C-alpha positions in Angstrom: -16.7 4.7 -122.5 -19.1 7.2 -124.0 -22.3 6.8 -122.0 -23.2 9.1 -119.2 -23.6 8.0 -115.6 -27.2 9.4 -115.5 -28.2 7.6 -118.7 -30.4 4.7 -117.9 -30.6 1.5 -119.9 -33.9 0.7 -121.6 -33.3 -3.0 -120.9 -30.5 -5.0 -119.2 -29.9 -8.8 -119.0 -27.0 -11.1 -118.3 -25.2 -13.0 -121.0 -21.9 -14.6 -122.0 -20.3 -12.2 -124.4 -18.2 -13.4 -127.4 -16.4 -11.9 -130.3 -15.5 -13.7 -133.5 -11.9 -14.6 -133.9 -10.5 -12.0 -136.4 -8.0 -14.4 -137.7 -10.3 -17.3 -138.5 -13.7 -15.5 -138.8 -15.1 -18.8 -137.5 -14.3 -19.4 -133.9 -15.8 -17.5 -130.9 -13.6 -15.9 -128.3 -15.2 -15.5 -124.9 -14.9 -11.9 -123.5 -14.9 -13.2 -119.9 -15.2 -16.3 -117.9 -18.6 -15.3 -116.5 -21.9 -13.8 -117.7 -21.8 -10.0 -118.0 -24.5 -7.4 -117.8 -25.5 -6.4 -121.3 -27.6 -3.2 -121.6 -29.6 -1.6 -124.3 -29.4 2.2 -124.2 -31.0 5.1 -126.1 -28.6 8.0 -126.6 -30.9 11.0 -126.9 -28.0 13.4 -127.9 -27.2 11.4 -131.0 -30.7 9.8 -131.5 -29.3 6.3 -131.6 -29.6 3.0 -129.8 -26.6 1.1 -128.4 -25.7 -2.2 -126.9 -23.2 -1.8 -124.1 -21.4 -4.4 -121.9 -18.6 -3.7 -119.4 -16.2 -6.2 -117.9 -14.5 -4.7 -115.0 -13.4 -1.3 -116.2 -13.2 -2.3 -119.9 -16.0 -1.8 -122.4 -16.5 -5.2 -124.0 -19.3 -4.0 -126.2 -20.2 -0.4 -127.2 -22.1 -1.1 -130.4 -24.3 1.5 -132.1 -27.4 -0.1 -133.7 -27.7 1.0 -137.3 -30.8 0.5 -139.6 -29.0 -2.1 -141.7 -27.8 -4.2 -138.7 -29.4 -7.6 -138.1 -29.5 -9.5 -134.8 -29.6 -13.2 -135.8 -30.8 -15.9 -133.4 -28.5 -18.8 -134.3 -29.7 -21.2 -131.7 -32.2 -21.4 -128.8 -29.9 -19.5 -126.5 -27.4 -17.7 -128.8 -27.6 -14.6 -131.0 -25.1 -12.5 -133.0 -24.7 -9.4 -135.0 -22.0 -7.7 -137.0 -20.8 -4.3 -136.0 -19.2 -2.7 -139.1 -17.9 0.3 -137.1 -16.1 -2.0 -134.6 -15.2 -4.3 -137.5 -16.3 -7.4 -135.5 -19.1 -9.8 -134.9 -20.5 -10.1 -131.4 -22.3 -13.1 -129.9 -24.4 -13.3 -126.8 -25.1 -16.6 -125.0 -28.0 -16.6 -122.6 -29.1 -18.9 -119.8 -32.5 -19.5 -121.3 -34.4 -19.1 -124.6 -36.7 -16.6 -122.8 -33.7 -14.2 -122.1 -32.7 -14.3 -125.8 -36.4 -13.7 -126.8 -36.5 -10.6 -124.5 -33.4 -9.1 -126.2 -34.8 -9.8 -129.7 -38.1 -8.3 -128.7 -36.5 -5.1 -127.3 -34.4 -4.7 -130.5 -37.6 -5.1 -132.7 -39.8 -2.8 -130.6 -37.4 0.0 -129.8 -35.5 0.5 -133.0 
């Protein structure tokens, strides 16, 4: 993964992480059985924001936020965005609507 150990997240929360099924482009595939920590980082060396989530030793999400990227709230506890660089759509399922609102707020305020 490409973030530094001393780099601190701007915001972290826990969520169930999903990726869209590349075959059907309709069904969600869970990245793990349990909620994972999802962090929002600012990479000062590249002047970009990123969403990162790690499951064990594997980077589940390492998504650079671009100006044309849209985070869409699709239900009270679920949001998604398309990452053209990773050629996938990510989804995050939260325990509460408040957790989802915090993520949306961070994305709007920081970027």
